[in-house]
C-alpha positions as CSV (number, residue, x, y, z in Angstrom):
1,X,55.5,62.2,23.6
2,X,56.4,63.8,20.3
3,X,54.6,61.0,18.4
4,X,51.4,61.7,20.4
5,X,51.5,65.4,19.6
6,X,52.1,64.7,15.9
7,X,49.2,62.1,15.8
8,X,46.9,64.5,17.7
9,X,47.7,67.3,15.2
10,X,47.1,65.0,12.3
11,X,43.8,63.8,13.7
12,X,42.7,67.4,14.4
13,X,43.5,68.4,10.8
14,X,41.6,65.3,9.5
15,X,38.5,66.3,11.5
16,X,38.8,69.9,10.4
17,X,39.1,68.8,6.7
18,X,35.8,66.8,7.1
19,X,33.9,69.7,8.8
20,X,31.2,71.4,6.8
21,X,29.7,74.4,8.4
22,X,25.9,74.5,8.7
23,X,23.9,76.3,6.0
24,X,23.8,80.0,6.5
25,X,21.0,81.6,4.5
26,X,17.5,81.6,5.9
27,X,15.0,80.0,3.7
28,X,11.2,79.5,3.9
29,X,9.7,78.0,7.0
30,X,8.9,74.2,6.7
31,X,5.7,73.0,8.4
32,X,5.3,69.4,9.6
33,X,2.0,67.8,10.5
34,X,2.4,65.1,13.2
35,X,-0.2,62.5,14.1
36,X,0.3,60.3,17.2
37,X,-2.2,57.5,17.7
38,X,-3.4,56.8,21.2
39,X,-2.7,60.3,22.6
40,X,-5.7,62.4,21.5
41,X,-5.1,65.5,23.6
42,X,-1.7,65.0,25.3
43,X,0.7,67.7,26.4
44,X,3.9,68.0,24.3
45,X,7.3,69.5,24.9
46,X,9.2,70.7,21.9
47,X,13.0,70.9,22.3
48,X,14.7,72.8,19.5
49,X,18.4,72.6,18.6
50,X,19.5,74.9,15.9
51,X,22.0,77.6,15.0
52,X,21.4,79.5,18.3
53,X,20.1,76.8,20.6
54,X,22.3,73.9,21.8
55,X,24.9,74.7,19.1
56,X,28.5,74.0,20.3
57,X,29.8,74.4,16.7
58,X,28.8,78.0,16.5
59,X,30.7,78.8,19.8
60,X,33.6,76.7,18.7
61,X,33.9,78.5,15.4
62,X,33.6,81.8,17.3
63,X,36.6,81.0,19.4
64,X,38.7,80.2,16.3
65,X,38.3,76.4,16.5
66,X,41.2,75.8,18.9
67,X,42.9,72.4,18.7
68,X,43.2,72.2,22.5
69,X,40.5,74.4,24.1
70,X,41.4,75.9,27.5
71,X,39.5,75.1,30.6
72,X,37.5,78.3,30.2
73,X,36.7,77.6,26.6
74,X,35.5,74.1,27.5
75,X,33.1,75.7,30.1
76,X,31.9,78.1,27.4
77,X,31.4,75.2,24.9
78,X,29.5,73.3,27.6
79,X,27.2,76.2,28.2
80,X,26.6,76.7,24.4
81,X,25.6,73.1,24.1
82,X,22.6,73.5,26.5
83,X,19.3,73.6,24.7
84,X,16.8,76.4,25.4
85,X,13.8,75.6,27.6
86,X,11.2,73.5,25.9
87,X,8.2,74.9,24.2
88,X,4.9,73.7,25.7
89,X,2.2,72.6,23.3
90,X,-0.5,70.0,23.1
91,X,-2.0,67.5,20.7
92,X,-5.5,68.2,19.4
93,X,-7.3,65.1,18.3
94,X,-3.9,63.3,18.2
95,X,-2.2,65.8,15.9
96,X,-0.3,69.0,15.8
97,X,1.8,71.1,13.4
98,X,5.4,72.2,14.0
99,X,7.1,75.0,12.1
100,X,10.8,74.7,11.5
101,X,13.0,77.3,9.9
102,X,14.9,76.2,6.9
103,X,18.4,77.1,5.9
104,X,19.9,77.2,2.4
105,X,23.6,76.7,2.0
106,X,25.1,79.8,0.5
107,X,28.0,77.8,-1.0
108,X,26.2,75.0,-2.7
109,X,22.6,76.2,-3.0
110,X,21.3,72.9,-1.6
111,X,18.6,73.0,1.1
112,X,18.7,71.3,4.5
113,X,16.1,71.4,7.2
114,X,17.5,72.6,10.5
């Protein structure tokens, strides 16, 4: 039993050491143009996962990144991981544009689309 606890702690520390928080500074919006052949005027659902939608990491950070979350914390994390309802849109002549907010890491200055 003691070996298991030590190995679990070591594993948790390893994962924490490899964790890099998501970029934090809002940057310019990125626009993507999509073209889908064979679906000229189809309905589209857009599911967004970002800092506030479907983000377990934000909730986990907010509770102090416990090594062994309680049952209540697991319920909270499960709820935080649920995406928001989809956005309904449609293709026009087989195409559409999607705007995605960008984030710029405050620590490294590198950019990453979210």
